[in-house]
C-alpha positions in Angstrom: 46.7 1.6 8.3 44.6 -0.9 6.8 42.5 -1.9 9.7 40.0 0.5 8.7 39.0 -0.9 6.0 39.5 -4.4 6.9 36.7 -3.5 9.9 34.7 -2.0 8.0 34.2 -4.7 5.6 33.2 -7.1 8.7 30.8 -4.6 9.7 28.9 -4.6 6.5 29.1 -8.3 6.0 27.6 -8.4 9.4 25.2 -6.2 8.8 23.3 -8.9 5.9 22.4 -11.3 8.3 20.8 -8.9 11.0 18.7 -7.5 8.3 17.6 -11.2 7.3 16.6 -12.1 10.7 14.6 -8.9 11.4 13.0 -9.3 7.8 12.0 -13.3 8.9 11.0 -12.0 12.4 8.3 -10.5 10.5 7.0 -12.8 8.4 6.9 -14.7 11.2 4.4 -12.5 13.1 2.7 -12.9 9.5 2.2 -16.2 10.1 1.4 -16.0 14.1 -1.3 -13.5 12.7 -2.7 -16.2 10.5 -2.8 -18.8 13.1 -4.5 -16.1 15.3 -7.3 -15.6 12.8 -8.2 -19.0 11.7 -8.1 -20.1 15.6 -10.0 -17.1 16.4 -7.6 -16.3 18.8 -8.5 -12.5 20.1 -6.2 -12.6 22.7 -3.1 -12.8 20.2 -4.8 -11.0 17.4 -4.7 -8.2 20.0 -1.2 -8.5 20.4 -0.2 -8.3 17.0 -2.1 -5.2 16.2 -1.1 -1.3 17.1 -3.9 0.1 19.0 -3.8 3.0 16.2 -4.1 -0.2 13.7 -6.2 1.4 10.5 -7.1 -1.2 7.6 -8.7 0.3 4.2 -10.8 -2.9 2.9 -11.7 -3.6 -0.4 -14.8 -1.8 -0.3 -12.9 1.4 0.5 -14.2 1.2 4.3 -11.7 2.1 7.0 -11.3 -0.4 9.9 -9.7 0.0 13.2 -8.1 -2.3 15.7 -11.8 -2.8 17.4 -13.2 -3.7 14.1 -10.8 -6.2 13.0 -11.4 -8.0 16.4 -14.8 -7.5 16.8 -15.1 -9.3 13.8 -13.6 -12.5 15.0 -14.7 -12.5 18.5 -18.4 -12.4 17.5 -17.8 -14.6 14.5 -19.0 -12.2 12.1 -16.1 -13.0 9.7 -14.9 -16.6 10.5 -11.5 -17.8 7.9 -11.2 -21.5 7.6 -8.3 -21.3 5.4 -5.2 -18.5 4.7 -2.2 -19.6 2.5 0.8 -17.1 2.2 2.7 -16.5 -1.2 5.4 -14.3 -2.2 5.3 -12.6 1.0 8.8 -9.8 1.1 9.9 -7.4 3.6 11.9 -3.9 3.4 12.9 -2.6 7.1 13.0 0.8 6.9 15.0 1.3 10.8 11.8 0.9 12.9 9.5 0.7 10.1 8.9 -2.6 7.8 6.8 -2.5 5.2 5.1 -6.5 4.0 3.9 -7.3 0.9 2.3 -10.6 -0.9 -0.3 -12.6 -1.8 -3.0 -13.7 0.4 -5.3 -16.7 -0.7 -8.2 -16.7 1.6 -11.4 -18.6 2.5 -14.4 -18.2 4.9 -17.0 -16.2 5.4 -18.4 -13.1 6.0 -22.0 -12.2 8.0 -22.6 -15.7 6.4 -21.6 -15.3 3.1 -18.7 -17.5 1.4 -15.9 -15.7 0.2 -12.6 -16.8 -1.3 -10.0 -15.4 -3.7 -6.6 -13.8 -3.8 -5.2 -10.6 -2.9 -2.2 -8.7 -3.0 -1.4 -6.5 -0.3 0.7 -4.1 1.7 1.0 -4.3 5.6 3.2 -2.0 7.5 4.5 -2.9 10.8 6.6 -0.1 13.3 8.7 -1.4 15.8 8.1 0.2 19.9 9.6 -1.1 22.7 11.4 -3.3 20.4 8.4 -5.4 19.4 6.6 -5.2 16.2 2.8 -4.1 15.6 1.0 -3.9 12.7 -0.3 -0.3 12.0 -1.8 -0.4 8.3 -3.2 -2.5 5.7 -3.6 -1.8 2.4 -5.0 -4.3 -0.7 -3.5 -3.8 -4.0 -6.9 -3.7 -5.5 -7.6 -0.2 -3.4 -4.7 1.5 -4.1 -5.3 0.4 -8.2 -9.0 1.6 -8.0 -7.5 5.3 -5.9 -5.7 5.4 -9.3 -7.8 4.1 -12.3 -10.6 6.9 -10.7 -7.8 9.4 -10.7 -6.9 8.9 -14.6 -10.3 9.0 -15.6 -11.5 12.3 -14.3 -7.9 13.4 -15.9 -9.5 12.2 -19.3 -12.5 13.6 -18.8 -11.2 16.7 -18.3 -8.9 16.7 -20.7 -11.8 16.2 -23.2 -13.5 19.3 -22.2 -10.2 21.4 -22.6 -9.3 20.3 -25.7 -10.7 21.7 -29.1 -10.0 18.0 -30.9 -9.6 15.8 -27.9 -8.0 12.7 -28.6 -9.0 9.0 -27.5 -6.9 8.0 -24.8 -7.0 4.2 -23.8 -7.3 4.4 -19.9 -4.7 0.9 -19.2 -2.5 2.4 -21.4 0.7 4.8 -19.8 -0.1 7.9 -20.6 2.3 11.2 -20.0 1.3 14.5 -20.0 3.4 17.8 -20.3 2.5 21.3 -19.0 3.7 24.5 -20.3 4.0 27.4 -18.0 4.1 31.3 -18.9 7.6 32.9 -18.9 8.0 36.6 -19.6 9.8 37.8 -22.4 8.5 39.3 -25.8 9.0 36.2 -27.8 7.0 33.9 -25.2 4.3 37.1 -25.2 3.6 37.3 -28.4 2.9 33.7 -28.9 0.5 33.3 -25.8 -1.0 36.2 -27.1 -1.8 35.8 -30.5 -4.3 33.0 -28.9 -6.5 34.9 -26.8 -9.3 32.2 -26.5 -6.6 30.1 -24.5 -5.6 32.9 -22.3 -8.9 32.5 -20.1 -8.7 31.6 -16.5 -12.5 29.3 -16.7 
């Protein structure tokens, strides 16, 4: 009767090394991608990137697999140094999410660049092989968040009779109130007809 719990415990303990191996294999792919970029090896790079790969650049443009390989092949993008830090991998079945910091140095269409970016790359396992399908720099996500927050504050300022000074850099929590049937709620709402406008 005690055999089942023991077997279950062994299976759970055995799952951790397998998970770690999968995570290490995804990190190894990221290192292979670095080597391919530095060597301008488009053949190796094409094997690491899925046909439906999409990258959202720091400028907000969408770049495809073809765009990435073309820039490397033509020399438009020339990387001389790539250093990774804080690479973290999470596995969700056949999907792997890698986050980390890349310190890149090189030229883009003749213009030098250097600096660190925090990014997220998503891999999908197809036919037993991991390939990158999406890359998003963290700066883009924060820019979208900041733009939406700014628009929300501007909207609130137009609707509030006494607009508060909201700090875009501070955590802001808002509450909404819906109309519920009942005389106690109707009286409160209809007592301020100027607030019942639909504009």
